[in-house]
N, C-alpha and C positions, 0 to 999 in steps of 0.2 A: 356888466349881470355877470353871477355865478351859477348855476345852475347846480344844487346840490340837493338831490334826491334822498331823502331819508320819507320817506311818502309813510310816515306812520309818528304817532305823538306821545310820550312818554306822562306825558301830561294827563290826558285826554283816556291812558290806559290801550289806543287803540294799537294793532297791532300791524306791524311792515307787510309791504305787500314785496310778492315776487316772485318769478316767472310759472317756479313750481313751486310755490310755500314752503321753501324748505333753509333754516337757516346755513350760514358759512359752513359747519362741522354737515351739512345736509341731514338737520334732522328736520322732521315736519314739524311747522309752527305757524300756518294757517293756508287755507285749501289754494290751490293755483291762481293763478291770474286768470280770467275770462278773454279770448279777445275785443269784449266789448270794451274790458275794464284795459286792457290794454293802449285801444280805440281811445279809451279817451284821455288814459296819461297822454300818449301822443300829442294828443288835442290843448293839454296843458301844458306844455313846451313849446309849444309853439304859440299858445295866446302870450305866455308869461313873455317871449322873443318877441313878438310884435307890441307888447305893453313895454317892453324894455327900449326898445327904438322908437315909440311914441314917447317916452321919455324925454329922449337926449343922452340914454346909455350909448359908447363907442361900441361897443359889442359885446357876444355874449358865448361863455365858456361852459361846455358838455360838461359834466365830471363822471367821466366813464369807466373810475377806478374804483378800486381798496372796500369793496363790497358793494359799490349802490348799487341802484338796480340796473343801470346801462351796464358796469361790471359784470352785475347775476346773470345776465342773460346768457351772454358768453359763456361760463364756465360750465361744465358736464354735473359737476356738482347741484351748483343753482339751476340748474337747466338741462329739464327730465322730460320739457317738453315731446312730444310726435307730433304736433302741428307744427303749421312752417315758420317756429318762432324756435325750431328743437333740434336735437338731430347733430349735423354734421355743423363744424365753423362757418360754414356760409349757413345757414340754417340759423343757428342762434345769432347772430353779426342781424339775422333781418330787421331785431329791434329796432338797434342803432343806426342803419340807413333805412329805416322811413321814420324813424324821428327826426332825424338830418335833415331828411327830405321835407321833411312837415316843416322844419323851421325854418328852411330855406325858403319857401314856399311864404311862409308868412310875413317873413319880415328884407325878401327881392333877392335880387345877389347880386348885391352891390354890399350889405352886413358883412360886420368880419364876423363868422361864428367862429370857433377854439384857435386861435390864433397866435394864445402859448407856444406849441412847438415853434410854430417861424421864429415866435420873436427870443425866443430860447439861442434859435441855430443862429440869428442873426447877431448872441452876444446881447442883444439886447432887453435880458430881460433873466436873471440868476437866483432863482428858488434856493439853492443852497444857504446865499447868502442872507433872503429873504430871509428862512426856517432857524438860520444863529439866528439871527437880530431879534427875533419872537422868542425866542427860547431863552433871551435872554435878560429882556424888554418882553411883556404881552401888548403893553401900547403903540410900541412902534411905530406902528402905521396912526395912527393920531396921531402921534407925535411930531410926523415927517407932513401930513397934512397941514401942519401948525405952528412947522415952522420951526417947534420946539428941538431944532437938533443939539442945541447944547443938552439938554437935561438925559437924551441915548443912554443907554446901556452896552454896554461892549460887552463881545460875546467870551465869557470863558470855557474850558471844558466841564467845569462845573457844575454849569445851567443844564448837563448831558442826566444828571446826576437828578434833578426835579423832573425828571419823566414817571418811575417811578413808587 
């Protein structure tokens, strides 16, 4: 299971949440998260991980980059808090630390959390190859899962032009 933490909904019109209520450019878009709200979000991640384990998932990954909530706590531009979650990088990392601790407590000591880097280092997984495959053939994962190897489309540099 992959935790992708977009805590908003374009369909519902609700605003994103963030450590200081700032967008990625540093503009105020909503109110800063209250500490009680932070605790609830951490609890929601832990509950989701426990549910993933209960349902038979092999492990969980936490998306902590690309402007998502965990990432926003790390950056001074989006985290201008003055409490225990803001300030120097150690304090800005506190949310991520508490998040991983809560997930670990919910799933136990042996359940895999964020093993992607280890798998990449062991040459067991190639994100570039998967990314290129998905650019050329957005249904790539479905075709692989269904064993439809003959239906796969080959990556070409022209596929990069479709992103714009």
